[in-house]
MDTraj code that builds the backbone (N, CA, C; nanometers):
import mdtraj as md
import numpy as np

residues = "MET PRO ASP SER THR PRO ILE ASP HIS ILE ALA GLU LEU ARG ARG ARG LEU GLN ARG ALA TYR ARG GLY GLY GLU HIS PRO GLU GLU ILE PRO TRP PHE PRO LEU LYS LYS PHE ARG GLY GLN ARG ARG TYR PHE GLN LYS LEU SER ARG ASP ALA GLN GLN LEU LYS LEU ASP LEU ALA GLU ASP SER TRP TYR HIS LEU TRP HIS TRP HIS PRO ASP MET PRO GLY TYR SER ASN LEU ARG TYR ARG PHE LEU ARG ALA HIS LEU GLN HIS LEU PHE GLN ALA PHE GLU ASN VAL LEU HIS GLN SER ALA ALA ALA PRO ARG ASP PHE GLN THR TRP ILE TYR ILE ASN THR ARG ASP PHE SER ARG ASN ALA LEU TYR PHE HIS MET PRO PRO ALA PRO GLN LYS HIS PHE PRO ILE ARG ILE THR GLY ALA GLU PRO ALA THR ARG ILE PRO ALA TYR LEU LEU ASN PHE LEU GLU ASN THR PRO TYR HIS CYS ILE THR SER VAL PRO SER ALA GLY ARG GLU TYR PHE ILE TYR ALA PRO GLY HIS GLY LEU PRO LEU HIS PRO GLY ASN LEU ARG".split()
xyz = np.array([
    [0.2943, 10.4143, 10.3014],
    [0.3196, 10.3393, 10.1798],
    [0.4102, 10.4216, 10.0881],
    [0.5198, 10.3637, 10.0385],
    [0.6112, 10.4396, 9.9525],
    [0.5482, 10.4694, 9.8169],
    [0.6002, 10.5726, 9.7534],
    [0.5522, 10.6074, 9.6196],
    [0.5865, 10.4965, 9.5221],
    [0.4977, 10.4763, 9.4277],
    [0.5186, 10.3750, 9.3256],
    [0.6152, 10.4288, 9.2198],
    [0.7000, 10.3427, 9.1682],
    [0.7947, 10.3822, 9.0641],
    [0.7725, 10.2957, 8.9399],
    [0.8266, 10.3357, 8.8259],
    [0.8124, 10.2534, 8.7052],
    [0.8715, 10.1140, 8.7220],
    [0.9766, 10.1021, 8.8021],
    [1.0423, 9.9732, 8.8204],
    [0.9462, 9.8745, 8.8870],
    [0.8588, 9.9237, 8.9729],
    [0.7650, 9.8374, 9.0439],
    [0.6578, 9.7787, 8.9515],
    [0.6300, 9.8448, 8.8395],
    [0.5230, 9.8008, 8.7489],
    [0.5762, 9.7798, 8.6074],
    [0.6976, 9.7310, 8.5955],
    [0.7627, 9.7299, 8.4643],
    [0.6943, 9.6370, 8.3649],
    [0.6413, 9.5229, 8.4078],
    [0.5798, 9.4295, 8.3136],
    [0.4574, 9.4924, 8.2475],
    [0.3706, 9.5534, 8.3267],
    [0.2514, 9.6179, 8.2709],
    [0.2888, 9.7377, 8.1828],
    [0.3863, 9.8167, 8.2276],
    [0.4282, 9.9325, 8.1489],
    [0.4923, 9.8894, 8.0177],
    [0.5671, 9.7802, 8.0189],
    [0.6293, 9.7299, 7.8956],
    [0.5213, 9.6905, 7.7947],
    [0.4163, 9.6223, 7.8409],
    [0.3069, 9.5848, 7.7496],
    [0.2380, 9.7094, 7.6930],
    [0.2125, 9.8071, 7.7791],
    [0.1460, 9.9298, 7.7322],
    [0.2342, 10.0065, 7.6337],
    [0.3643, 10.0095, 7.6598],
    [0.4555, 10.0811, 7.5709],
    [0.4676, 10.0103, 7.4362],
    [0.4685, 9.8783, 7.4356],
    [0.4731, 9.8055, 7.3083],
    [0.3485, 9.8337, 7.2247],
    [0.2321, 9.8382, 7.2905],
    [0.1090, 9.8722, 7.2167],
    [0.1166, 10.0153, 7.1630],
    [0.1722, 10.1071, 7.2416],
    [0.1847, 10.2466, 7.1972],
    [0.2810, 10.2571, 7.0801],
    [0.3932, 10.1807, 7.0837],
    [0.4883, 10.1828, 6.9716],
    [0.4217, 10.1353, 6.8437],
    [0.3417, 10.0283, 6.8543],
    [0.2747, 9.9778, 6.7351],
    [0.1759, 10.0792, 6.6796],
    [0.1146, 10.1570, 6.7684],
    [0.0184, 10.2592, 6.7256],
    [0.0844, 10.3872, 6.6778],
    [0.2168, 10.4013, 6.6964],
    [0.2891, 10.5181, 6.6484],
    [0.2798, 10.6402, 6.7383],
    [0.2391, 10.6211, 6.8632],
    [0.2291, 10.7346, 6.9545],
    [0.2877, 10.6945, 7.0893],
    [0.3195, 10.7941, 7.1681],
    [0.3752, 10.7687, 7.3013],
    [0.2989, 10.8519, 7.4038],
    [0.2032, 10.7909, 7.4747],
    [0.1300, 10.8671, 7.5766],
    [0.2223, 10.9120, 7.6882],
    [0.2004, 11.0308, 7.7408],
    [0.2860, 11.0888, 7.8441],
    [0.2856, 11.0109, 7.9745],
    [0.1757, 10.9394, 8.0049],
    [0.1710, 10.8718, 8.1340],
    [0.2551, 10.7446, 8.1366],
    [0.3008, 10.6984, 8.0225],
    [0.3865, 10.5803, 8.0188],
    [0.5317, 10.6276, 8.0240],
    [0.6098, 10.5823, 8.1223],
    [0.7500, 10.6240, 8.1277],
    [0.8290, 10.5676, 8.0102],
    [0.9367, 10.6352, 7.9789],
    [1.0181, 10.5957, 7.8660],
    [1.1243, 10.4966, 7.9111],
    [1.1343, 10.3825, 7.8427],
    [1.2428, 10.2899, 7.8671],
    [1.2627, 10.2063, 7.7424],
    [1.3830, 10.1547, 7.7240],
    [1.4110, 10.0774, 7.6024],
    [1.3423, 9.9411, 7.6084],
    [1.3033, 9.8921, 7.4942],
    [1.2413, 9.7605, 7.4865],
    [1.3449, 9.6511, 7.4620],
    [1.4644, 9.6890, 7.4195],
    [1.5694, 9.5902, 7.3943],
    [1.6577, 9.5744, 7.5165],
    [1.7357, 9.4683, 7.5166],
    [1.8258, 9.4404, 7.6285],
    [1.9346, 9.5482, 7.6364],
    [1.9740, 9.5819, 7.7586],
    [2.0752, 9.6843, 7.7844],
    [2.2133, 9.6198, 7.7709],
    [2.2766, 9.6400, 7.6570],
    [2.4093, 9.5811, 7.6307],
    [2.5161, 9.6893, 7.6414],
    [2.6400, 9.6477, 7.6675],
    [2.7524, 9.7407, 7.6761],
    [2.7442, 9.8311, 7.7975],
    [2.7008, 9.7750, 7.9107],
    [2.6778, 9.8563, 8.0303],
    [2.8058, 9.9199, 8.0829],
    [2.9154, 9.8440, 8.0830],
    [3.0405, 9.8994, 8.1381],
    [3.0861, 10.0205, 8.0581],
    [3.0881, 10.0106, 7.9254],
    [3.1265, 10.1237, 7.8402],
    [3.0298, 10.2404, 7.8564],
    [2.9015, 10.2099, 7.8637],
    [2.7988, 10.3132, 7.8782],
    [2.8221, 10.3943, 8.0059],
    [2.8431, 10.3260, 8.1186],
    [2.8602, 10.3973, 8.2451],
    [2.9967, 10.4651, 8.2553],
    [3.0991, 10.4117, 8.1889],
    [3.2279, 10.4814, 8.1842],
    [3.2145, 10.6131, 8.1077],
    [3.1431, 10.6101, 7.9967],
    [3.1217, 10.7331, 7.9194],
    [3.0383, 10.8330, 7.9992],
    [2.9383, 10.7834, 8.0697],
    [2.8547, 10.8703, 8.1516],
    [2.9364, 10.9361, 8.2622],
    [3.0282, 10.8616, 8.3222],
    [3.1155, 10.9174, 8.4254],
    [3.2056, 11.0262, 8.3675],
    [3.2616, 11.0009, 8.2497],
    [3.3446, 11.1029, 8.1838],
    [3.2644, 11.2282, 8.1532],
    [3.1416, 11.2095, 8.1032],
    [3.0559, 11.3242, 8.0720],
    [3.0259, 11.4071, 8.1963],
    [2.9991, 11.3398, 8.3091],
    [2.9689, 11.4107, 8.4338],
    [3.0907, 11.4868, 8.4848],
    [3.2088, 11.4280, 8.4713],
    [3.3318, 11.4932, 8.5182],
    [3.3733, 11.6078, 8.4276],
    [3.3495, 11.5954, 8.2983],
    [3.3966, 11.6945, 8.2013],
    [3.2909, 11.7994, 8.1675],
    [3.1790, 11.7975, 8.2367],
    [3.0750, 11.8973, 8.2142],
    [3.1326, 12.0359, 8.2411],
    [3.1287, 12.1233, 8.1422],
    [3.1932, 12.2541, 8.1522],
    [3.0930, 12.3634, 8.1216],
    [3.0868, 12.4618, 8.2100],
    [3.0010, 12.5781, 8.1897],
    [3.0855, 12.6983, 8.1496],
    [3.0334, 12.7791, 8.0577],
    [3.0986, 12.9039, 8.0202],
    [3.0360, 13.0136, 8.1059],
    [3.1085, 13.0610, 8.2062],
    [3.0525, 13.1573, 8.3013],
    [3.1070, 13.2983, 8.2794],
    [3.1300, 13.3359, 8.1549],
    [3.1725, 13.4726, 8.1241],
    [3.0587, 13.5689, 8.1550],
    [3.0918, 13.6958, 8.1635],
    [2.9935, 13.7990, 8.2005],
    [2.8743, 13.8031, 8.1053],
    [2.8977, 13.7758, 7.9758],
    [2.7885, 13.7844, 7.8782],
    [2.7247, 13.6486, 7.8470],
    [2.7638, 13.5441, 7.9157],
    [2.7048, 13.4120, 7.8894],
    [2.5727, 13.3978, 7.9648],
    [2.4877, 13.3093, 7.9162],
    [2.3608, 13.2855, 7.9831],
    [2.3147, 13.1428, 7.9554],
    [2.2372, 13.0909, 8.0479],
    [2.1820, 12.9550, 8.0396],
    [2.0354, 12.9631, 8.0800],
    [1.9475, 12.9604, 7.9836],
    [1.8049, 12.9682, 8.0143],
    [1.7515, 12.8269, 8.0364],
    [1.7376, 12.7881, 8.1627],
    [1.6922, 12.6547, 8.2024],
    [1.7701, 12.5441, 8.1312],
    [1.9011, 12.5624, 8.1218],
    [1.9868, 12.4588, 8.0635],
    [1.9786, 12.3356, 8.1525],
    [1.9707, 12.2187, 8.0916],
    [1.9652, 12.0965, 8.1711],
    [2.0362, 11.9819, 8.1006],
    [2.0764, 11.8862, 8.1816],
    [2.1487, 11.7676, 8.1345],
    [2.0789, 11.6447, 8.1906],
    [2.0336, 11.5571, 8.1015],
    [1.9711, 11.4305, 8.1404],
    [2.0767, 11.3205, 8.1317],
    [2.1127, 11.2562, 8.2410],
    [2.2117, 11.1491, 8.2308],
    [2.1550, 11.0226, 8.1675],
    [2.0226, 11.0074, 8.1666],
    [1.9622, 10.8826, 8.1200],
    [1.8585, 10.9083, 8.0120],
    [1.9019, 10.9487, 7.8950],
    [1.8080, 10.9710, 7.7855],
    [1.7400, 10.8418, 7.7382],
    [1.8112, 10.7271, 7.7316],
    [1.7431, 10.6057, 7.6843],
    [1.6375, 10.5510, 7.7804],
    [1.6433, 10.5865, 7.9094],
    [1.5450, 10.5391, 8.0047],
    [1.5824, 10.4109, 8.0765],
    [1.7116, 10.3799, 8.0843],
    [1.7553, 10.2570, 8.1520],
    [1.7222, 10.2588, 8.3015],
    [1.7124, 10.3774, 8.3617],
    [1.6817, 10.3873, 8.5051],
    [1.5446, 10.3320, 8.5377],
    [1.4565, 10.3267, 8.4405],
    [1.3230, 10.2739, 8.4645],
    [1.3192, 10.1216, 8.4655],
    [1.4313, 10.0566, 8.4313],
    [1.4339, 9.9111, 8.4233],
    [1.4658, 9.8446, 8.5573],
    [1.5695, 9.8949, 8.6267],
    [1.6145, 9.8306, 8.7507],
    [1.6667, 9.9364, 8.8460],
    [1.6599, 9.9059, 8.9759],
    [1.7096, 9.9993, 9.0760],
    [1.8604, 10.0157, 9.0688],
    [1.9338, 9.9145, 9.0278],
    [2.0793, 9.9314, 9.0191],
    [2.1167, 10.0278, 8.9066],
    [2.0401, 10.0284, 8.7978],
    [2.0634, 10.1263, 8.6913],
    [2.0267, 10.2663, 8.7401],
    [1.9186, 10.2750, 8.8168],
    [1.8778, 10.4038, 8.8731],
    [1.9864, 10.4583, 8.9657],
    [2.0397, 10.3745, 9.0544],
    [2.1450, 10.4185, 9.1459],
    [2.2685, 10.4666, 9.0698],
    [2.3064, 10.3942, 8.9645],
    [2.4241, 10.4337, 8.8861],
    [2.4013, 10.5679, 8.8179],
    [2.2831, 10.5891, 8.7618],
    [2.2544, 10.7175, 8.6973],
    [2.2476, 10.8306, 8.7989],
    [2.1899, 10.8039, 8.9164],
    [2.1857, 10.9066, 9.0206],
    [2.3263, 10.9415, 9.0690],
    [2.4122, 10.8418, 9.0783],
    [2.5511, 10.8677, 9.1193],
    [2.6173, 10.9657, 9.0230],
    [2.5983, 10.9463, 8.8944],
    [2.6588, 11.0361, 8.7948],
    [2.5884, 11.1713, 8.7922],
    [2.4601, 11.1730, 8.8206],
    [2.3869, 11.2995, 8.8281],
    [2.4396, 11.3852, 8.9430],
    [2.4609, 11.3248, 9.0599],
    [2.5145, 11.3994, 9.1736],
    [2.6616, 11.4373, 9.1509],
    [2.7350, 11.3544, 9.0793],
    [2.8734, 11.3882, 9.0448],
    [2.8767, 11.5127, 8.9556],
    [2.7880, 11.5188, 8.8575],
    [2.7797, 11.6369, 8.7704],
    [2.7334, 11.7591, 8.8486],
    [2.6425, 11.7401, 8.9451],
    [2.5936, 11.8505, 9.0275],
    [2.7083, 11.9106, 9.1092],
    [2.7908, 11.8264, 9.1680],
    [2.9057, 11.8755, 9.2441],
    [3.0037, 11.9490, 9.1530],
    [3.0198, 11.8995, 9.0314],
    [3.1060, 11.9650, 8.9334],
    [3.0527, 12.1053, 8.9008],
    [2.9219, 12.1160, 8.8786],
    [2.8603, 12.2457, 8.8473],
    [2.8691, 12.3396, 8.9676],
    [2.8479, 12.2882, 9.0882],
    [2.8591, 12.3721, 9.2075],
    [3.0001, 12.4280, 9.2214],
    [3.0988, 12.3454, 9.1928],
    [3.2377, 12.3895, 9.2018],
    [3.2665, 12.4989, 9.0983],
    [3.2194, 12.4805, 8.9761],
    [3.2432, 12.5795, 8.8703],
    [3.1669, 12.7097, 8.8958],
    [3.0441, 12.6973, 8.9450],
    [2.9590, 12.8158, 8.9595],
    [2.9971, 12.9016, 9.0792],
    [3.0905, 12.8576, 9.1607],
    [3.1346, 12.9393, 9.2742],
    [3.1927, 13.0718, 9.2257],
    [3.2438, 13.0743, 9.1030],
    [3.3028, 13.1963, 9.0466],
    [3.2094, 13.2651, 8.9467],
    [3.0805, 13.2345, 8.9519],
    [2.9866, 13.2944, 8.8560],
    [2.9756, 13.4448, 8.8797],
    [2.9775, 13.5263, 8.7726],
    [2.9733, 13.6714, 8.7879],
    [2.8346, 13.7257, 8.8211],
    [2.7302, 13.6481, 8.7969],
    [2.5932, 13.6931, 8.8213],
    [2.5179, 13.5908, 8.9046],
    [2.3974, 13.6288, 8.9456],
    [2.3118, 13.5344, 9.0179],
    [2.2743, 13.4184, 8.9263],
    [2.2560, 13.3032, 8.9851],
    [2.2198, 13.1835, 8.9102],
    [2.1388, 13.0922, 9.0012],
    [2.0864, 12.9872, 8.9426],
    [2.0202, 12.8800, 9.0167],
    [2.0667, 12.7479, 8.9589],
    [2.0862, 12.6497, 9.0445],
    [2.1186, 12.5153, 8.9995],
    [2.0510, 12.4161, 9.0923],
    [1.9998, 12.3098, 9.0336],
    [1.9293, 12.2092, 9.1125],
    [1.9229, 12.0779, 9.0363],
    [1.8892, 11.9731, 9.1102],
    [1.8633, 11.8409, 9.0530],
    [1.7138, 11.8184, 9.0576],
    [1.6605, 11.7702, 8.9475],
    [1.5181, 11.7401, 8.9374],
    [1.5017, 11.5881, 8.9302],
    [1.4186, 11.5321, 9.0186],
    [1.3907, 11.3885, 9.0203],
    [1.2411, 11.3692, 8.9990],
    [1.2048, 11.2927, 8.8969],
    [1.0659, 11.2613, 8.8667],
    [1.0425, 11.1152, 8.9017],
    [0.9513, 11.0872, 8.9932],
    [0.9307, 10.9494, 9.0388],
    [0.8462, 10.8664, 8.9437],
    [0.7841, 10.9291, 8.8449],
    [0.7032, 10.8543, 8.7487],
    [0.7819, 10.8133, 8.6245],
    [0.8904, 10.8821, 8.5966],
    [0.9719, 10.8497, 8.4799],
    [1.1141, 10.8962, 8.5092],
    [1.2019, 10.8031, 8.5450],
    [1.3377, 10.8392, 8.5854],
    [1.4226, 10.8904, 8.4690],
    [1.3771, 10.8701, 8.3445],
    [1.4531, 10.9249, 8.2321],
    [1.4420, 11.0770, 8.2275],
    [1.3493, 11.1345, 8.3021],
    [1.3341, 11.2805, 8.3081],
    [1.4227, 11.3447, 8.4146],
    [1.4905, 11.2645, 8.4969],
    [1.5801, 11.3203, 8.5981],
    [1.6854, 11.4057, 8.5296],
    [1.7162, 11.5203, 8.5888],
    [1.8074, 11.6120, 8.5205],
    [1.8776, 11.7037, 8.6197],
    [1.9889, 11.7577, 8.5727],
    [2.0611, 11.8636, 8.6418],
    [2.0292, 11.9930, 8.5685],
    [1.9874, 12.0961, 8.6422],
    [1.9503, 12.2240, 8.5827],
    [2.0483, 12.3326, 8.6253],
    [2.0742, 12.4230, 8.5323],
    [2.1516, 12.5437, 8.5615],
    [2.0812, 12.6587, 8.4912],
    [2.0523, 12.7647, 8.5671],
    [1.9714, 12.8742, 8.5126],
    [2.0389, 13.0072, 8.5446],
    [2.0788, 13.0773, 8.4392],
    [2.1379, 13.2112, 8.4510],
    [2.0913, 13.2882, 8.3267],
    [1.9870, 13.3703, 8.3387],
    [1.9243, 13.4298, 8.2209],
    [2.0065, 13.5441, 8.1623],
    [1.9734, 13.5840, 8.0372],
    [2.0466, 13.6944, 7.9748],
    [2.0159, 13.8287, 8.0390],
    [1.8933, 13.8494, 8.0829],
    [1.8550, 13.9755, 8.1485],
    [1.8230, 13.9452, 8.2950],
    [1.8553, 14.0356, 8.3860],
    [1.8404, 14.0058, 8.5287],
    [1.7004, 13.9656, 8.5728],
    [1.5965, 14.0257, 8.5198],
    [1.4621, 13.9971, 8.5691],
    [1.3785, 13.9115, 8.4739],
    [1.4356, 13.8646, 8.3652],
    [1.3586, 13.7892, 8.2666],
    [1.3530, 13.6421, 8.3050],
    [1.2369, 13.5963, 8.3517],
    [1.2160, 13.4580, 8.3942],
    [1.3184, 13.4149, 8.4988],
    [1.3449, 13.5021, 8.5911],
    [1.4450, 13.4711, 8.6933],
    [1.4083, 13.5416, 8.8224],
    [1.4188, 13.4791, 8.9326],
    [1.4544, 13.3384, 8.9541],
    [1.3337, 13.2467, 8.9359],
    [1.3616, 13.1197, 8.9137],
    [1.2575, 13.0176, 8.9043],
    [1.2097, 12.9875, 9.0464],
    [1.0789, 12.9834, 9.0650],
    [1.0205, 12.9507, 9.1957],
    [0.9291, 12.8297, 9.1810],
    [0.9468, 12.7332, 9.2672],
    [0.8618, 12.6151, 9.2698],
    [0.7470, 12.6448, 9.3662],
    [0.6299, 12.6718, 9.3121],
    [0.5158, 12.7038, 9.3975],
    [0.4519, 12.5741, 9.4458],
    [0.3987, 12.5776, 9.5642],
    [0.3362, 12.4590, 9.6212],
    [0.4365, 12.3573, 9.6726],
    [0.5614, 12.3971, 9.6829],
    [0.6646, 12.3046, 9.7315],
    [0.6633, 12.3004, 9.8831],
    [0.7058, 12.1886, 9.9352],
    [0.7159, 12.1706, 10.0799],
    [0.8420, 12.0913, 10.1096],
    [0.8940, 12.0997, 10.2306],
    [1.0127, 12.0205, 10.2631],
    [0.9829, 11.8721, 10.2463],
    [1.0761, 11.8017, 10.1897],
    [1.0582, 11.6574, 10.1673],
    [1.0811, 11.5838, 10.2987],
    [0.9761, 11.5291, 10.3535],
    [0.9880, 11.4551, 10.4792],
    [1.0031, 11.3058, 10.4544],
    [0.9381, 11.2563, 10.3500],
    [0.9511, 11.1146, 10.3127],
    [1.0329, 11.1066, 10.1849],
    [1.1583, 11.0795, 10.1978],
    [1.2469, 11.0688, 10.0816],
    [1.2680, 10.9210, 10.0526],
    [1.2504, 10.8766, 9.9277],
    [1.2687, 10.7346, 9.8960],
    [1.4116, 10.6883, 9.9252],
    [1.4260, 10.5604, 9.9549],
    [1.5564, 10.5047, 9.9934],
    [1.6594, 10.5210, 9.8820],
    [1.6179, 10.5058, 9.7552],
    [1.7134, 10.5183, 9.6461],
    [1.7702, 10.6592, 9.6354],
    [1.6988, 10.7588, 9.6878],
    [1.7453, 10.8970, 9.6844],
    [1.8099, 10.9377, 9.8164],
    [1.7611, 10.8810, 9.9243],
    [1.8123, 10.9147, 10.0571],
    [1.9609, 10.8819, 10.0710],
    [2.0047, 10.7757, 10.0046],
    [2.1470, 10.7383, 10.0103],
    [2.2375, 10.8490, 9.9590],
    [2.1893, 10.9289, 9.8650],
    [2.2701, 11.0360, 9.8078],
    [2.2583, 11.1673, 9.8854],
    [2.1611, 11.1766, 9.9743],
    [2.1388, 11.3008, 10.0478],
    [2.1913, 11.2964, 10.1908],
    [2.2146, 11.1770, 10.2431],
    [2.2652, 11.1662, 10.3797],
    [2.4061, 11.2233, 10.3885],
    [2.4319, 11.2948, 10.4947],
    [2.5634, 11.3541, 10.5225],
    [2.6081, 11.4507, 10.4138],
    [2.5147, 11.5199, 10.3518],
    [2.5471, 11.6234, 10.2527],
    [2.4769, 11.7524, 10.2955],
    [2.5235, 11.8648, 10.2466],
    [2.4563, 11.9912, 10.2809],
    [2.3340, 12.0195, 10.1931],
    [2.2960, 11.9268, 10.1079],
    [2.1875, 11.9515, 10.0137],
    [2.0522, 11.9514, 10.0846],
    [1.9627, 12.0341, 10.0328],
    [1.8250, 12.0381, 10.0801],
    [1.7350, 11.9822, 9.9718],
    [1.6256, 11.9240, 10.0135],
    [1.5319, 11.8617, 9.9199],
    [1.3919, 11.9135, 9.9475],
    [1.3267, 11.9634, 9.8424],
    [1.1868, 12.0021, 9.8526],
    [1.1089, 11.9169, 9.7534],
    [0.9796, 11.9078, 9.7738],
    [0.8983, 11.8220, 9.6890],
    [0.7683, 11.8920, 9.6514],
    [0.7141, 11.8516, 9.5387],
    [0.5812, 11.8950, 9.4980],
    [0.5108, 11.7736, 9.4388],
    [0.3800, 11.7765, 9.4404],
    [0.3024, 11.6626, 9.3912],
    [0.2066, 11.7108, 9.2832],
    [0.2530, 11.7233, 9.1588],
    [0.1607, 11.7576, 9.0496],
    [0.0810, 11.6339, 9.0089],
    [-0.0011, 11.6464, 8.9084],
    [-0.0849, 11.5338, 8.8654],
    [-0.0018, 11.4182, 8.8106],
    [0.1184, 11.4456, 8.7629],
    [0.2011, 11.3407, 8.7037],
    [0.2812, 11.2625, 8.8068],
    [0.2680, 11.2904, 8.9353],
    [0.3423, 11.2170, 9.0379],
    [0.4351, 11.3083, 9.1159],
    [0.4952, 11.2524, 9.2187],
    [0.5823, 11.3303, 9.3070],
    [0.7123, 11.3693, 9.2353],
    [0.7547, 11.4934, 9.2587],
    [0.8797, 11.5450, 9.2033],
    [0.9657, 11.5955, 9.3185],
    [1.0957, 11.5735, 9.3091],
    [1.1898, 11.6208, 9.4094],
    [1.2844, 11.7212, 9.3452],
    [1.3152, 11.8268, 9.4192],
    [1.4082, 11.9297, 9.3752],
    [1.5172, 11.9390, 9.4810],
    [1.6402, 11.9141, 9.4414],
    [1.7534, 11.9121, 9.5346],
    [1.8451, 12.0278, 9.4985],
    [1.8812, 12.1060, 9.5988],
    [1.9680, 12.2210, 9.5756],
    [2.0643, 12.2340, 9.6920],
    [2.1674, 12.3130, 9.6699],
    [2.2673, 12.3382, 9.7737],
    [2.2474, 12.4803, 9.8244],
    [2.2058, 12.4979, 9.9507],
    [2.1879, 12.6341, 10.0023],
    [2.3207, 12.7086, 10.0040],
    [2.3132, 12.8354, 9.9689],
    [2.4345, 12.9164, 9.9624],
    [2.5000, 12.9152, 9.8262],
    [2.4510, 12.8318, 9.7350],
    [2.5018, 12.8276, 9.5976],
    [2.3901, 12.8740, 9.5051],
    [2.3885, 13.0001, 9.4743],
    [2.2844, 13.0542, 9.3890],
    [2.1591, 13.0875, 9.4674],
    [2.0568, 13.1301, 9.3954],
    [1.9293, 13.1676, 9.4595],
    [1.8438, 13.0431, 9.4830],
    [1.7633, 13.0434, 9.5898],
    [1.6809, 12.9258, 9.6186],
    [1.5646, 12.9120, 9.5214],
    [1.5061, 12.7914, 9.5184],
    [1.3948, 12.7614, 9.4282],
    [1.2588, 12.7908, 9.4882],
    [1.2521, 12.8064, 9.6176],
    [1.1229, 12.8178, 9.6836],
    [1.0990, 12.9621, 9.7255],
    [0.9732, 13.0049, 9.7247],
    [0.9433, 13.1440, 9.7592],
    [0.9477, 13.1719, 9.9093],
    [0.9255, 13.0723, 9.9921],
    [0.9173, 13.0954, 10.1362],
    [1.0439, 13.0562, 10.2093],
    [1.0277, 13.0277, 10.3355],
    [1.1409, 12.9897, 10.4204],
    [1.1432, 12.8396, 10.4428],
    [1.1415, 12.7640, 10.3352],
    [1.1513, 12.6187, 10.3488],
    [1.2959, 12.5812, 10.3796],
    [1.3113, 12.4719, 10.4447],
    [1.4476, 12.4221, 10.4710],
    [1.5015, 12.3547, 10.3475],
])
top = md.Topology()
chain = top.add_chain()
for i, resn in enumerate(residues, 1):
    res = top.add_residue(resn, chain, resSeq=i)
    for name in ("N", "CA", "C"):
        top.add_atom(name, md.element.get_by_symbol(name[0]), res)
traj = md.Trajectory(xyz[None], top)
C-alpha cells in the first residue's frame, strides 16, 4: 500500500485547517496549504523557474552555509494537487542541479541534498551545508536511514536515469526522503548505504 499524502485527504485536512485558523493556532500534524484558489499559476511558475535557475551560492574560502535551505513551495500549493507537486519538484530538481554545478568548485567540504516530506509537501527543500568551522555540526548524518526501495511514483519520475541516490527514514511525522548526488560533497548516511 502506498504512503498516504495530503492530496489524498485534502477535504478532511481543509476542514481541520479551517477550524485551526478560526482558533488562531496551527497544529503541526495538519499540512500547510492555502485556503483560497490558486490564481496566477503561469506567472507563479515562471518566477519559480527563474528563481531556481538564478540561485547563486557564494563559495569563497571564508563563506559558510549552516543548513541553508530553499523551499520552492512556501504557500503549500503542492498539497493541493499532484500536478502542482510535480511542477514544484521539477523546479526543486532544477535548483539542485544548479547547486551541484556551482559547488563543483567549492574550496571546502560541503553537503547538499533534497529533502522530501510526504506528510507536508510545503516542507520540501533543497539544502546546502558548509559550516564556518570544519568540525562544528558537520557533516550532517541521517541516523536510522535505509535505502529507499519503495519510491512514490511522483518522485520516481525525477530519479529514473539520474545518478542520484535516495535514502529514507520514517520518523513519527511520516516518511521522509533524502536525495543526494554521490561524489558531490560528503554523504548524509553514516554507513555504506547506496
